[in-house]
BAPAGU-295681 format. One record per residue (C-alpha): x, y, z. Coordinates in steps of 0.001 Angstrom, whole numbers, plus 500000, padded with zeros to 6 digits. Example, Ala and Ser with C-alpha at 12.3 -4.5 7.8 and 13.67 -1.06 7.14 Angstrom:
residues 2
ATOM        u        v        w
ATOM   512300   495500   507800
ATOM   513670   498940   507140
end
This chain:
residues 225
ATOM        u        v        w
ATOM   822762   101052   048314
ATOM   819761   098760   048933
ATOM   818159   099062   052405
ATOM   818941   096023   054522
ATOM   817247   095037   057459
ATOM   819015   095619   060675
ATOM   820403   092419   062216
ATOM   819989   091909   065866
ATOM   821967   089103   067699
ATOM   820317   088098   071007
ATOM   822867   087132   073757
ATOM   821631   085490   076591
ATOM   822129   087727   079919
ATOM   824354   086148   082910
ATOM   822265   084629   085540
ATOM   822724   086766   088800
ATOM   823686   083658   090762
ATOM   826575   082648   088423
ATOM   827893   086185   088256
ATOM   828033   086315   092088
ATOM   829922   082818   092030
ATOM   832308   083901   089363
ATOM   832983   086881   091299
ATOM   833522   084839   094607
ATOM   835860   082539   092815
ATOM   838116   085417   091607
ATOM   838283   087103   095006
ATOM   839183   083553   096659
ATOM   841872   082820   093798
ATOM   843294   086251   094254
ATOM   843512   085955   098116
ATOM   845272   082498   097723
ATOM   847718   084126   095426
ATOM   848463   086641   097891
ATOM   848919   084259   100731
ATOM   851152   082315   098569
ATOM   853355   085145   097894
ATOM   853290   086219   101753
ATOM   854327   082564   102559
ATOM   856987   082691   100141
ATOM   858535   086056   101670
ATOM   858113   084594   105335
ATOM   859315   081153   104662
ATOM   863239   081968   105392
ATOM   862247   083662   108667
ATOM   860107   080928   109488
ATOM   862682   078399   108671
ATOM   865264   080167   110758
ATOM   863213   080277   113777
ATOM   862341   076678   113483
ATOM   866052   075574   113100
ATOM   866828   077486   116338
ATOM   863871   076857   118543
ATOM   862527   073565   117296
ATOM   864830   071537   115298
ATOM   867751   071736   117849
ATOM   870677   069289   118179
ATOM   870212   067108   120931
ATOM   871778   068452   124357
ATOM   871809   072231   123094
ATOM   871085   074544   125757
ATOM   870571   078211   125706
ATOM   872685   080268   128068
ATOM   870112   083169   127724
ATOM   866379   082597   128669
ATOM   863902   082785   125946
ATOM   861061   085053   126981
ATOM   857638   086148   125748
ATOM   858051   087929   122463
ATOM   856939   091577   122725
ATOM   857158   094083   119857
ATOM   859355   097156   120400
ATOM   857028   099968   121563
ATOM   856527   103309   120125
ATOM   858145   105010   122930
ATOM   859433   108459   122480
ATOM   863181   108785   123738
ATOM   865831   111144   123592
ATOM   869401   110758   122424
ATOM   872315   112372   124014
ATOM   872590   115059   121523
ATOM   868921   116111   122369
ATOM   867427   114607   119156
ATOM   864079   112809   119393
ATOM   864066   108951   118344
ATOM   861180   106705   118541
ATOM   862199   103326   120110
ATOM   860519   101309   117548
ATOM   862881   102819   114836
ATOM   865477   100703   115932
ATOM   864067   097894   114126
ATOM   866199   096233   111480
ATOM   869234   095107   113473
ATOM   869826   092533   116243
ATOM   869672   094800   119566
ATOM   871785   093959   122514
ATOM   870193   096056   125382
ATOM   871090   097249   128658
ATOM   869276   099401   131018
ATOM   870315   101931   133933
ATOM   870220   105394   135301
ATOM   872716   108059   133880
ATOM   875142   107843   136729
ATOM   876015   104354   135570
ATOM   877807   102600   138443
ATOM   880057   099493   138482
ATOM   877246   097049   137141
ATOM   876216   099436   134462
ATOM   879829   099760   133231
ATOM   880417   096097   133188
ATOM   877175   095789   130928
ATOM   878421   098501   128627
ATOM   881852   096783   128487
ATOM   880232   093395   127760
ATOM   877859   094623   125178
ATOM   880714   096182   123022
ATOM   883099   093136   123559
ATOM   880331   090738   122483
ATOM   879623   092790   119549
ATOM   883181   093032   118521
ATOM   883627   089496   118875
ATOM   881286   088659   116293
ATOM   883906   089745   113630
ATOM   882101   090027   110225
ATOM   878565   089635   111683
ATOM   879040   092548   114129
ATOM   877453   095087   111747
ATOM   874232   092976   112209
ATOM   873980   093875   115886
ATOM   873681   097383   117596
ATOM   874369   097668   121384
ATOM   871778   099929   123093
ATOM   872002   101694   126523
ATOM   868804   102973   127971
ATOM   868702   105414   130507
ATOM   865872   105574   132667
ATOM   866461   109071   134426
ATOM   867616   112570   133649
ATOM   871044   112258   135437
ATOM   873948   113438   133208
ATOM   876424   110594   131519
ATOM   879810   111146   133003
ATOM   882274   112740   130416
ATOM   884837   110158   131243
ATOM   882298   107395   130049
ATOM   881511   109076   126757
ATOM   884348   108301   124649
ATOM   883418   104479   125119
ATOM   880009   105090   123777
ATOM   881155   105915   120159
ATOM   879451   102848   118721
ATOM   876626   102679   121113
ATOM   872950   103923   120705
ATOM   872273   105710   123928
ATOM   868676   106800   124554
ATOM   866776   108408   127516
ATOM   863408   106695   128224
ATOM   860293   106874   130407
ATOM   860883   103852   132858
ATOM   857029   103338   133253
ATOM   856392   102388   129766
ATOM   859786   100550   129250
ATOM   858937   098256   132202
ATOM   855704   097069   130413
ATOM   857960   095920   127489
ATOM   861244   094517   129164
ATOM   860747   091844   131886
ATOM   863345   091005   134461
ATOM   863593   087524   136102
ATOM   861685   087312   139310
ATOM   863611   088912   141982
ATOM   865592   091218   139812
ATOM   865517   094681   138237
ATOM   865673   095655   134802
ATOM   869238   096707   135187
ATOM   870403   093276   136143
ATOM   870124   091829   132769
ATOM   871234   092330   129208
ATOM   868169   091861   126506
ATOM   868260   090761   122908
ATOM   865706   091709   120622
ATOM   865549   090399   116882
ATOM   865407   092394   113721
ATOM   861704   092269   113325
ATOM   861504   094359   116802
ATOM   860684   091469   119018
ATOM   862101   091019   122440
ATOM   863223   087222   122466
ATOM   865861   086569   125088
ATOM   867400   087940   128479
ATOM   870787   086847   129607
ATOM   871300   085924   133296
ATOM   871383   088587   135932
ATOM   874909   090070   136760
ATOM   876399   088780   133698
ATOM   880186   088450   134240
ATOM   883264   088464   131605
ATOM   883966   084697   132714
ATOM   880569   083666   131385
ATOM   880328   086061   128362
ATOM   881516   083236   125852
ATOM   878126   081540   126685
ATOM   876407   084470   125610
ATOM   878296   084877   122620
ATOM   877446   081363   121494
ATOM   873782   082185   121817
ATOM   874274   085195   119654
ATOM   876483   083179   116868
ATOM   873764   080475   116769
ATOM   871017   083151   116107
ATOM   873038   084846   113611
ATOM   873678   082051   111697
ATOM   870092   080752   111947
ATOM   869072   084143   110208
ATOM   871665   084651   107922
ATOM   869323   083901   104942
ATOM   867102   086796   105613
ATOM   868900   089150   107802
ATOM   871557   091525   106355
ATOM   873606   094284   107847
ATOM   871766   097579   108188
ATOM   868156   098309   109051
ATOM   866675   096292   106022
ATOM   864786   093798   108046
ATOM   861666   095723   109010
end
């Protein structure tokens, strides 16, 4: 075999400025793709909220009052069986919330009854809604009341951090209202103080509208985190 000279091919080296520009373009392209994916995922949620809050038929009025959205806080709570539950873990369902002490007087009983009835009246959509009773003291729940709480989420919670999340109307206490939390964990509505059975149909209409508006992305069970 004859010796042949080693052939060398000289390639031009990349110019540093061009390499930086290329990396920048790739980074920018990746970010744009990521934002596009996020936008596609968020579109149904945004659309449902726009439908309910912005593009409303003329003359529609909410019975419940829209409030400043505040995320479910990571407050430690205790269930009636003694187990520990973080309040934020309730995300993924619509929550209809009431607040009172453990003795549960007449107003508290009325709220619990209305929570149960409102949920049951939603028919096939009731499994998208949990009714929640937050107890702000250590007083025991009466045994006569317990059978009616079979479908409720009952939690004892420190009233101080709770008051930083829920807000009553001026001149009222936390226990005067029912509150509504969306599946993403946002407090979004409170119903008028001292809600009565005679006006519960108005609260039901608000719930039905919200459930219809969110039907495209919210399903029964804790899937909408």
